[in-house]
C-alpha positions, 0 to 999 in steps of 0.5 A: 404189081398188077391190080386184081381183076374187079369183082362184078357185083350186083347191088343185092350181092353187094348188100349181102357181102356188106352184111358179112364184112361191115364192122359197124354192123358187127359192133351193133350186133355185139352191143345188142347181144350184150344188152340182152344178156344184161337183161337176162342177168337181172331177170333172176334178181328175186332168186336167193343168193347162196354163198360158201366161205371158208376161214382159217382163224388163229386167235387168243383169248385172255380172261381176268377175274377180280377176287378182291370181293370174293376173298373178303366175303370168304374171310368174313364168312370164315370168321363168323363160322369160327366164332360160333364153334366154341358155343357149339361144343360141350362146356368142358371143351369150350376152352380148348375150342376157343384156343384152337379158334383163336389160333386159326383166326390169327392164321386166316389173314396169312392164308387169304393173303396167299390167294391173289386179288385177281386171276388171268387166263390166256388161251390160244387156238386155231379154227377152220370155219367153213360156212354156207350163207343164204339171203333171199329178198322178200320185198325191195320196195319196187327196186327189183322190178324197176331194174328189170324193166330198165334192163329190158328197155335197154335191150330194146334200145340196143336192138333199135340202135342195131336196126338203125345201124343196118339202115345207115349202112345200107344207105351208105352202100346205096350212096357209094355203090350208085355213086361209083356208077355216076362218077364213072358216067360223069368221067365218060361224059367228060372224056367224050366232050374232050374227044369231041373238042379234039376233033373240033380243034383238028377241024379248026386247024384245017380250016385255018390252013385253008384260010377259012377262019382266023388263027384266033378261032383256032386258039379259042378251040385250043382253050376249049379243048384244054378246059375239057381235058382238065374237066376230064382229069378231075372227073377221072380222079373223082371216079377213082376215089368213088371206086376206092370208097366202094372197094373199101366198104366191101373190103375187096380190091375193086368192084365192077357194079352190075346194077345201073342207075335207075328211074321209074317213069311212073310216080310212086304211090301217094305220100300218105301210103308211106305213113303209118309205120312211124312206130316201127322206125329204129329212131322211134323205137330207140326213143320209146326204149329211152322212155322206158329206161327213164320210167324205170328210173322213176320207180327206182328212185321211189323205191329208196323211200320204201323199206326192204325185207329179206330172209337170211340163214347161215350153217356152220359146216365144222361145228366141232371146231367152232368158236364157243360163241358161234351157233351151229346154224342161224335163220331169220328175217330182217327189215331195213329202212334208210332213215337218213341218206347222204343223197337227197331222195327228193331231188333224185326223184325229181330228176328221174321224173324230169328225165321221164318227161324229157324222154316222153317229149322226145318220143313224140317229137321222133314220131313227128320228125319221122312223118315230116321226113317221109313227106319231104323225101317223097317230094324229093323222089317225085321232083327227081323223077320229073326232072329226069323225064324232062331231060330226054327232050333236052338231050335230043335237042342238044344232040341235034343242035350240036350236029347242025352246028358242027356241019355248019362249021365244017362247011364254013357257014357256022361259027366256032362259038356256036359249036362250043356252046352246043357241045357245052349244052350237050355235056351239061345235059349228059351230066345232069341226066346221070346226076338226076338219076343218082338223085332219084336213087338216093331220094328213094332210099331216103324215103324208104328209110324214113318210112321204115321200108328200106327192105323194099329198095330192091323191089323198087329197083327191079320194077324200075323201067328206066336203066341208065346204061352208058351211052355209045361213044360218038 
């Protein structure tokens, strides 16, 4: 299957594509959005909570009434009433009244015995009970503001992490993009060295055939040529691996970079000019956001010592079919205070305060580390720049030395060892030049990232006056 033609991309074009295809950037953006949505969700904690509920109830009620005392009281009262009747009628009728009262009195125990000692009543029914309830927090002891501040700090932390992910992704792109260019140049340099040793081996065989040099020198050239071939094969494999890294990063079949390795001959602005932006760095912002979360945790722990006040209400939407004990509506205010908790509130507060102290120290350390990283990165950039510039004279001297040694060898005056040594020196100089340019580009990216100016990388690239394009083959 034929491989697709590589896509030619400049560094800026590659950076733009990476913004659209990077899973790491997409994940960071989703995490930031989720954190901001969480902060928005708890921003309304002071609003009332209104809920509607509906219940279908089937119930049974049993009532029992003890009549023992009532029966005795009624019997006694009846006896008292009857005993007073004979005295209340005329004397002529008192005898008759007494006989009647006596007979009734004798019948009373039997009459009251018919009445049970207790009455039981059982009632079954079903009720549909729709209600609306509302609860409004009046005072939370500081818990609601603490939760809201913590959520906002969490959103800031997610934003800082997203910014850090973007910086790390761009740093990785710089490493891989220019790394492919460097690997290709190293492979080309190794191939050039092998081809030069091929020619040297051919010359050695001719000179041996002419009796100018012994066979041992030809074998020496053969060994050097074979060593150069193995070096080229390793460099070619490394170049293929670098091409694969970039193509996977950008999710394309193959990439042909258009932007070469670069170096600025003039030094950067003084290191002090890169300081002062520590507060805007993603790692510093993340540390400060962590401190905000920890401070909110302290306030939340303190709120557990304080009471909570709330208003509440409930309205029955089916009053005609409600239980006898249920009100049509109810409203009121309440206060709740935890007298004894199964979590030691003092230890919880101490832990929150220690977390806040740790976060504050980490935030200060983050600023110090950012300053140190910026100064160190500036030194690396300047060191790479000077080392690269010093290679120009070394490259010129190595080429001239190789030319002289090759001419001397062909004329039978020079030694093969001198030619091999000169070829090795030139190959090392070519390799070092590409590696030093790559080191400069990586150090520059590290400096800009450490100082919060990674967006300026393309500007530095555009201003660079040295572009390390592939040299013409000899």
